[in-house]
mmCIF file of the C-alpha atoms, coordinates in Angstrom:
data_MODEL
# 
_entry.id   MODEL 
# 
loop_
_atom_site.group_PDB 
_atom_site.id 
_atom_site.type_symbol 
_atom_site.label_atom_id 
_atom_site.label_alt_id 
_atom_site.label_comp_id 
_atom_site.label_asym_id 
_atom_site.label_entity_id 
_atom_site.label_seq_id 
_atom_site.pdbx_PDB_ins_code 
_atom_site.Cartn_x 
_atom_site.Cartn_y 
_atom_site.Cartn_z 
_atom_site.occupancy 
_atom_site.B_iso_or_equiv 
_atom_site.pdbx_formal_charge 
_atom_site.auth_seq_id 
_atom_site.auth_comp_id 
_atom_site.auth_asym_id 
_atom_site.auth_atom_id 
_atom_site.pdbx_PDB_model_num 
ATOM 1  C CA . MET A 1 1  ? -20.541 -45.588 -15.754 1.00 0.00 ? 1  MET A CA 1 
ATOM 2  C CA . THR A 1 2  ? -23.427 -43.136 -14.984 1.00 0.00 ? 2  THR A CA 1 
ATOM 3  C CA . ALA A 1 3  ? -25.666 -46.022 -14.634 1.00 0.00 ? 3  ALA A CA 1 
ATOM 4  C CA . ALA A 1 4  ? -23.024 -48.112 -12.244 1.00 0.00 ? 4  ALA A CA 1 
ATOM 5  C CA . LEU A 1 5  ? -23.028 -45.026 -10.095 1.00 0.00 ? 5  LEU A CA 1 
ATOM 6  C CA . GLU A 1 6  ? -26.739 -45.047 -9.852  1.00 0.00 ? 6  GLU A CA 1 
ATOM 7  C CA . ALA A 1 7  ? -26.875 -48.332 -9.682  1.00 0.00 ? 7  ALA A CA 1 
ATOM 8  C CA . ASP A 1 8  ? -24.124 -48.039 -6.594  1.00 0.00 ? 8  ASP A CA 1 
ATOM 9  C CA . THR A 1 9  ? -21.792 -50.270 -8.305  1.00 0.00 ? 9  THR A CA 1 
ATOM 10 C CA . MET A 1 10 ? -19.580 -47.943 -8.804  1.00 0.00 ? 10 MET A CA 1 
ATOM 11 C CA . THR A 1 11 ? -18.594 -44.921 -6.492  1.00 0.00 ? 11 THR A CA 1 
ATOM 12 C CA . ARG A 1 12 ? -17.868 -41.228 -7.368  1.00 0.00 ? 12 ARG A CA 1 
ATOM 13 C CA . SER A 1 13 ? -13.912 -42.016 -6.515  1.00 0.00 ? 13 SER A CA 1 
ATOM 14 C CA . GLN A 1 14 ? -13.706 -44.852 -8.752  1.00 0.00 ? 14 GLN A CA 1 
ATOM 15 C CA . ARG A 1 15 ? -15.494 -43.009 -11.444 1.00 0.00 ? 15 ARG A CA 1 
ATOM 16 C CA . ARG A 1 16 ? -13.119 -40.007 -11.099 1.00 0.00 ? 16 ARG A CA 1 
ATOM 17 C CA . ALA A 1 17 ? -10.016 -42.506 -11.407 1.00 0.00 ? 17 ALA A CA 1 
ATOM 18 C CA . ARG A 1 18 ? -11.357 -44.360 -14.154 1.00 0.00 ? 18 ARG A CA 1 
ATOM 19 C CA . LEU A 1 19 ? -12.042 -40.757 -16.087 1.00 0.00 ? 19 LEU A CA 1 
ATOM 20 C CA . ASP A 1 20 ? -8.519  -39.373 -15.484 1.00 0.00 ? 20 ASP A CA 1 
ATOM 21 C CA . GLU A 1 21 ? -7.269  -42.745 -16.564 1.00 0.00 ? 21 GLU A CA 1 
ATOM 22 C CA . LEU A 1 22 ? -9.007  -42.060 -19.903 1.00 0.00 ? 22 LEU A CA 1 
ATOM 23 C CA . ILE A 1 23 ? -8.115  -38.184 -20.068 1.00 0.00 ? 23 ILE A CA 1 
ATOM 24 C CA . ALA A 1 24 ? -4.816  -39.783 -19.760 1.00 0.00 ? 24 ALA A CA 1 
ATOM 25 C CA . GLU A 1 25 ? -4.868  -41.789 -22.825 1.00 0.00 ? 25 GLU A CA 1 
ATOM 26 C CA . ILE A 1 26 ? -6.441  -39.346 -24.668 1.00 0.00 ? 26 ILE A CA 1 
ATOM 27 C CA . ARG A 1 27 ? -3.429  -37.067 -23.850 1.00 0.00 ? 27 ARG A CA 1 
ATOM 28 C CA . VAL A 1 28 ? -0.977  -39.705 -25.089 1.00 0.00 ? 28 VAL A CA 1 
ATOM 29 C CA . ILE A 1 29 ? -3.143  -39.914 -28.532 1.00 0.00 ? 29 ILE A CA 1 
ATOM 30 C CA . GLU A 1 30 ? -3.238  -36.509 -29.117 1.00 0.00 ? 30 GLU A CA 1 
ATOM 31 C CA . ASP A 1 31 ? 0.941   -35.994 -28.447 1.00 0.00 ? 31 ASP A CA 1 
ATOM 32 C CA . ARG A 1 32 ? 1.628   -38.665 -30.457 1.00 0.00 ? 32 ARG A CA 1 
ATOM 33 C CA . ARG A 1 33 ? -0.611  -36.869 -33.189 1.00 0.00 ? 33 ARG A CA 1 
ATOM 34 C CA . THR A 1 34 ? 0.684   -33.420 -32.409 1.00 0.00 ? 34 THR A CA 1 
ATOM 35 C CA . ARG A 1 35 ? 4.378   -35.128 -32.750 1.00 0.00 ? 35 ARG A CA 1 
ATOM 36 C CA . SER A 1 36 ? 3.417   -37.106 -36.391 1.00 0.00 ? 36 SER A CA 1 
ATOM 37 C CA . ASN A 1 37 ? 1.854   -33.705 -37.705 1.00 0.00 ? 37 ASN A CA 1 
ATOM 38 C CA . LEU A 1 38 ? 4.919   -31.801 -36.905 1.00 0.00 ? 38 LEU A CA 1 
ATOM 39 C CA . ASP A 1 39 ? 7.369   -34.636 -38.435 1.00 0.00 ? 39 ASP A CA 1 
ATOM 40 C CA . LEU A 1 40 ? 5.093   -34.530 -41.696 1.00 0.00 ? 40 LEU A CA 1 
ATOM 41 C CA . ARG A 1 41 ? 5.625   -30.700 -41.446 1.00 0.00 ? 41 ARG A CA 1 
ATOM 42 C CA . GLN A 1 42 ? 9.414   -31.205 -41.148 1.00 0.00 ? 42 GLN A CA 1 
ATOM 43 C CA . ILE A 1 43 ? 9.432   -33.332 -44.161 1.00 0.00 ? 43 ILE A CA 1 
ATOM 44 C CA . GLN A 1 44 ? 7.586   -30.810 -46.188 1.00 0.00 ? 44 GLN A CA 1 
ATOM 45 C CA . ILE A 1 45 ? 9.842   -28.188 -45.421 1.00 0.00 ? 45 ILE A CA 1 
ATOM 46 C CA . GLN A 1 46 ? 12.820  -30.214 -46.272 1.00 0.00 ? 46 GLN A CA 1 
ATOM 47 C CA . GLN A 1 47 ? 11.136  -30.895 -49.522 1.00 0.00 ? 47 GLN A CA 1 
ATOM 48 C CA . LEU A 1 48 ? 10.330  -27.574 -50.308 1.00 0.00 ? 48 LEU A CA 1 
ATOM 49 C CA . ARG A 1 49 ? 13.633  -25.870 -49.235 1.00 0.00 ? 49 ARG A CA 1 
ATOM 50 C CA . PRO A 1 50 ? 15.697  -26.506 -52.856 1.00 0.00 ? 50 PRO A CA 1 
ATOM 51 C CA . SER A 1 51 ? 12.526  -24.538 -54.355 1.00 0.00 ? 51 SER A CA 1 
ATOM 52 C CA . PHE A 1 52 ? 12.696  -21.692 -52.009 1.00 0.00 ? 52 PHE A CA 1 
ATOM 53 C CA . GLU A 1 53 ? 16.172  -21.536 -52.444 1.00 0.00 ? 53 GLU A CA 1 
ATOM 54 C CA . GLY A 1 54 ? 16.145  -21.079 -56.319 1.00 0.00 ? 54 GLY A CA 1 
ATOM 55 C CA . VAL A 1 55 ? 13.416  -18.673 -55.903 1.00 0.00 ? 55 VAL A CA 1 
ATOM 56 C CA . LYS A 1 56 ? 15.624  -16.676 -53.604 1.00 0.00 ? 56 LYS A CA 1 
ATOM 57 C CA . ASP A 1 57 ? 18.957  -16.811 -55.770 1.00 0.00 ? 57 ASP A CA 1 
ATOM 58 C CA . PHE A 1 58 ? 16.877  -15.918 -58.685 1.00 0.00 ? 58 PHE A CA 1 
ATOM 59 C CA . THR A 1 59 ? 15.584  -12.583 -56.499 1.00 0.00 ? 59 THR A CA 1 
ATOM 60 C CA . ARG A 1 60 ? 18.780  -11.174 -55.925 1.00 0.00 ? 60 ARG A CA 1 
# 
C-alpha cells in the first residue's frame, strides 16, 4: 500500500480505509480465538470439578 501511495495509485484515505478493514478482520479473529480459549477453559474446569469435589470432601 505504501508503494501504491507513492505511485499515486492510492490515496491516504483509501489506505486508511483498507487498514481499518484489516484491523476489523483481525479483531474478529482475535475475538473468536478468545471465545475458543474460554470454551476450552470451561471444559477443563468441568472435567476437573469432580476431582476437586473429592479433595474438598476428603479435607473436611
